[in-house]
C-alpha positions in Angstrom: 73.1 -81.0 12.0 72.1 -77.4 11.3 74.9 -74.9 11.2 74.5 -71.1 10.9 77.1 -68.7 9.6 77.0 -65.0 10.4 79.0 -62.0 9.3 78.2 -58.9 11.3 79.3 -56.3 13.8 79.5 -56.7 17.5 76.9 -54.6 19.4 79.0 -54.3 22.5 82.2 -55.7 24.0 82.2 -59.4 24.7 81.8 -60.6 28.3 83.6 -63.6 29.8 81.9 -65.6 32.5 82.9 -68.7 34.4 80.3 -71.4 34.5 81.5 -74.3 36.7 85.0 -75.3 35.4 84.4 -73.8 31.9 84.4 -70.3 30.4 81.8 -68.8 28.1 82.4 -65.7 26.0 79.1 -63.9 25.4 78.6 -61.4 22.6 75.9 -60.1 20.3 76.3 -59.9 16.5 74.1 -57.6 14.2 73.7 -58.1 10.5 71.9 -55.3 8.6 70.1 -55.8 5.3 69.3 -52.8 3.2 66.5 -53.0 0.7 63.8 -50.9 -1.1 60.2 -51.7 -0.2 57.2 -51.8 -2.6 56.7 -48.1 -2.2 60.3 -47.2 -3.2 61.4 -46.3 0.4 64.8 -47.5 1.5 64.6 -49.8 4.5 67.1 -51.3 6.9 66.4 -54.6 8.7 68.8 -55.6 11.4 68.9 -59.1 12.8 70.6 -59.7 16.1 72.1 -63.0 17.3 73.1 -63.7 20.9 76.2 -65.8 20.8 77.8 -68.1 23.5 81.3 -69.4 22.8 82.0 -72.2 25.4 85.8 -72.6 25.5 88.8 -73.3 27.7 90.8 -70.5 26.1 89.5 -66.9 26.2 92.4 -65.5 24.1 90.0 -64.1 21.5 87.8 -62.2 24.1 90.0 -59.0 24.3 89.6 -58.6 20.5 85.8 -58.8 20.5 85.1 -55.1 20.9 82.0 -53.1 19.9 81.9 -52.5 16.2 84.3 -55.3 15.3 83.4 -57.1 12.1 83.4 -60.9 12.7 82.5 -64.2 11.0 81.1 -66.7 13.4 79.4 -70.1 13.0 77.7 -72.6 15.2 74.5 -74.3 16.1 71.4 -72.0 16.2 68.4 -72.0 18.4 65.3 -69.8 18.5 63.4 -68.8 21.6 59.9 -67.3 21.6 58.6 -65.4 24.6 56.4 -62.4 25.7 58.3 -59.2 26.1 58.3 -57.8 29.6 57.6 -54.2 28.4 54.4 -54.7 26.5 53.6 -58.4 26.7 53.9 -58.8 22.9 55.2 -62.0 21.3 58.9 -61.7 20.4 61.8 -64.0 19.9 65.6 -64.3 19.9 68.2 -66.0 17.7 70.8 -67.7 19.8 74.1 -69.3 18.5 76.2 -71.8 20.3 79.5 -70.8 18.6 82.0 -73.3 17.3 84.2 -70.8 15.4 85.0 -67.1 15.5 87.0 -65.2 12.9 88.0 -61.6 13.3 87.6 -59.8 9.9 88.3 -56.2 10.9 88.6 -54.2 14.1 87.2 -50.8 14.6 90.6 -49.2 14.4 92.2 -51.6 12.0 90.3 -51.6 8.8 93.0 -53.6 6.9 93.6 -56.2 9.6 94.2 -59.8 8.6 91.5 -62.3 9.5 92.3 -64.6 12.5 90.3 -67.7 13.3 89.5 -69.3 16.7 87.6 -72.4 17.4 87.4 -75.9 16.1 89.5 -75.4 12.9 92.2 -73.6 14.8 92.2 -76.4 17.5 92.6 -79.1 14.8 96.0 -77.8 13.9 95.0 -75.7 11.0 96.6 -72.6 12.6 95.3 -69.4 13.7 95.2 -67.7 10.3 91.9 -67.9 8.4 91.5 -69.1 4.8 91.1 -66.6 2.0 87.8 -64.8 2.3 86.2 -66.7 -0.6 87.0 -70.0 1.2 85.2 -69.0 4.4 81.8 -70.0 3.1 82.9 -73.2 1.5 82.5 -76.5 3.4 85.6 -78.3 4.2 83.8 -81.6 3.6 83.2 -80.8 -0.1 84.9 -83.0 -2.6 87.1 -81.3 -5.2 85.1 -82.8 -8.2 
């Protein structure tokens, strides 16, 4: 299995749609990388991921507002296509979300992280682990 983890800001408010008897929360996450190129110029490269969170509970949706910093993970896919504007090859990074964690809100810079998804559903509670534990695998052995 391939799992992708993203920490980034939401580009706009999340949208909730009904698909059959299920609900999907759709949102876009941007991660910006700052670097200096070979000529000494500062550059910014932003990568966007289109996220789909299929769920029975949309409790997290009201908190997924533009600018909110989140951690999300899930199964990635990449689509290649020709752009409609200029017929140039382009692509998109899509993520089928299994977990969402609110890191900060636009108005609450010191907010506590809150997790939604598989770990919360397994009885581990709504509170997220300490930030350094977020990137560790739960399947790792302690030795």
